[in-house]
N, C-alpha and C positions, 0 to 999 in steps of 0.2 A: 709445659712451661715449667722451667726448672726456677727453684725459689731459692733466695738467701734468706739465713737468719743473721740477724743482727752481731756484729762481731766475727762471724765466721768465713774463713778464706778456701774458695772452690781453685783448686790448681790442675788446670787441662795440660796433660802432655800427649805430643803427638811425634812419632816416630819419624826422622826424616832419612830414613834410611831405604835405599831400593830406589825403584822408579815410580811414579804415578801412572796407575791405568790411564792411557789418552782419553777415554771418556771422561772418565772422573775429572781429569785435568780440564778438558774443555768445560765442562759444569762448573767449576772453581774459576774460570777465566772468565765466565758470563756474570761472574756476582762483583767484577771489580770496577769501580767506577771510573771514569776519564782521568783523572789523576794518578790512579792506582796501574792503571792500564798503560798509561805513559813510563811510570818507574819501572814495571814488569818486564816492558819490549827494551829499556835501557841495558838491562844485563847482559853481559857477553856470554857468560858460561850457562850451559845447561843446568848445572847444580844450581847455581845460586837463583836462577830464573824458578827451578821449581821451589826451592826453600821460601820465596817470596810469596809465590804462589799459594803453598800450605798454610804461611804465616796469615795472608789476609783471608781465606776459606775458615782457618779454624777460627779466627777473631769474629767473622761475620756470623757464621753457623751456630757457635757458642751463643753469643751475647743476643742473637735473636731469640734463643730459647729463654731466657730471661724475661726479654720483652716480649715474649709469645707473637712475635713477630713472623708471618709465613713466610717473607721473602727477604732473605738476607742481604741481597744485593740495595735494598732498599734504606738501610742504614746509614747514618750521616755521622761523620767525627769532624771533631775540631782539635785545637792544638793551643797549648800557652806559648808564652812569649819564648821557651827554651825548648819547644819541639813536642813536649808530653802530650801524645792523644788523650782524647776523651770522646765518649758519646754525646752529641749534641741532643740536648733535651732530655737526658736522662740521668740527674745529678744522684740519683740514688743508687747508682751501679756504675762502679768506678774497676778498671782493669788496668793491668800493666803486662807487656810481653817480652820476652828473652827469646832468642835462639842461638843455637850454635851447631857446629856440623854434627847430623845425627839427631837434634833433639829441637823441639818449640815447645815453649810453655808459657800458658796463659793465666795470670792469676785474677781472678775477679770477687769483689767484696763490695757489702754496701757502705763502707768507711770510708773515709775520705782520700786518705793518702796509701797507698800501696805500690810496693815496688818488688819486682822478681828479677833473680840472674841465674843463669844457666851455663855452666862452663863444662867445657871435655876435659877430664882430670889427666887423659893420656897424651894430651899435646905437649909439644914441645915448648918451656916457657924459663925463662931465666930469672928464675924464683928472687933469687937473693938480690939481684940488681933492682928488679920490680920494686920489692919490699924497700928496700932501702931508699929509693925514691920516692914511695907515694904511701908507706904505711908509717906509723907512729912509731916514736921509739920506744914504747912497750910493747908493742906489736911485733916490733922487729927484734927485741930480746926474747919475746915468744918463740919465733920462727929459729934463731940461733942456736937456742938452747936443745933444738930437735935435730934430728939427722934422717935420712932415708925417707921410708914411708910416711912417717909420722909428719917430718917437715912438709912434704909435699902435701899430705894431707890439711895440716894447719894454715897453708898458704893459700889453698883454694877455698877453704873456709873463711878466711877473713876476706879474701878478693871477693868472692860471692857478697857475704853479706855487706862490703862496703858499696858495692854496685847497686844491689837492692835499696840499700838507705837512700842514697843519692837519685836512684831514679824514684821511689818514694817522695821526695821532696821536692822533685820536679823543676829543680833551679839547675840543671846540665853542670857544666864545669865550674861554676861560681862557689861550690863548695870543696875547699881542698881535703884531699883522700885522710890527709894526715892530722886534722884539724878534731877528730873521732877516735874513739879505739874501741876495741872489743874485748869483752873477757868470758873464760868459761869455767867459773867456777861455779856457778849456780847450773840449774837445769835447763835453763833458756840461755842463749847468747845475752850478754848486758852490753850497753853501749856507754860509753862515757865521753864528755866532750871538754876539749880545753879550754880554758878559763875558768869564769866562776861558775857554781852548780846553781840551776835554777830551775831545778827540779824537769828540765825537758826530757830526760833519759827513762823517766818513769810512765811518759806516754808513748812509748815503742815496744812492740811486740817483734821478735826475731825467731825465726823457724830456721833450721838447716836439714838438707837431706840429701842423701844418696838415691841415686835413679839409675837400676841397671849394670852398677859397678861402673860404669864409665864417665857418668854425670854427677857434678855437685848443683844442689839447687839451694837458693837462699831466699828469704821471702822476709820482706820487711814491711809492718803495719801501724801507724799509728793510733793507738787506741789507749784509754784510760781503763779498760777491762780486760788486761792479759790474761787473768787466770780463766776467762770463760772463751777465750778465743779458740777454735779447733780447724784444724786444715783437712778437708775433705779433697783428695786426688782422685781424679779420672783420668784413666791411663788406656792409650789403644794403639792402632795403627791408623794411617791416615784418613783411612775410610769410615772409622768408626764415630766421628762426629758430625758426618755429613747425613741431614735429612730432608 
């Protein structure tokens, strides 16, 4: 049984490079519930089907370890009104999931609000156009003051942090991305909200990291004890989390 200590985040990373062994893929497919099976079958392309299968297997096998459940297929999930998933009947274990081409990330915590986002930094993206549309004025200024690799790094740092925060809140597109800003003057990223200061920013912990050189990952956690929070990362190939 894997244990969580209060305020800590466990980050599970699974590679989505290469092809799953057919025997392993069949074992993963057997974990899916009827709704997941239907979604899996609707994917047209093989790489999308594999990513979905790998993602659901990661969620089920990892969470089963925290619950000390022998059969990952027996886990049940619910979603809120905006589609954020949660474990049914297990309010002390919360998770969030993100994936991009090449990597799947699962964040697990005992805290209530957790968000994770992973992006491939080598993909083609119109950074300045997206920033002008979605970033705050201060974040746009940060980006325009940089160039080259530094500008690209800052863009993905801001983008993943914003996505992680919105996912942690679980409200979907109801939160405009330009209604809050990130700054990096301190050791950890800091958030600020448009409008009156209500102290909300003090309740959030943010963490950024690179993985394998090609991926940027951001975590957002609502917690009053920011100094006590630690991030433990578990990294492996797609077979490492299957038990």
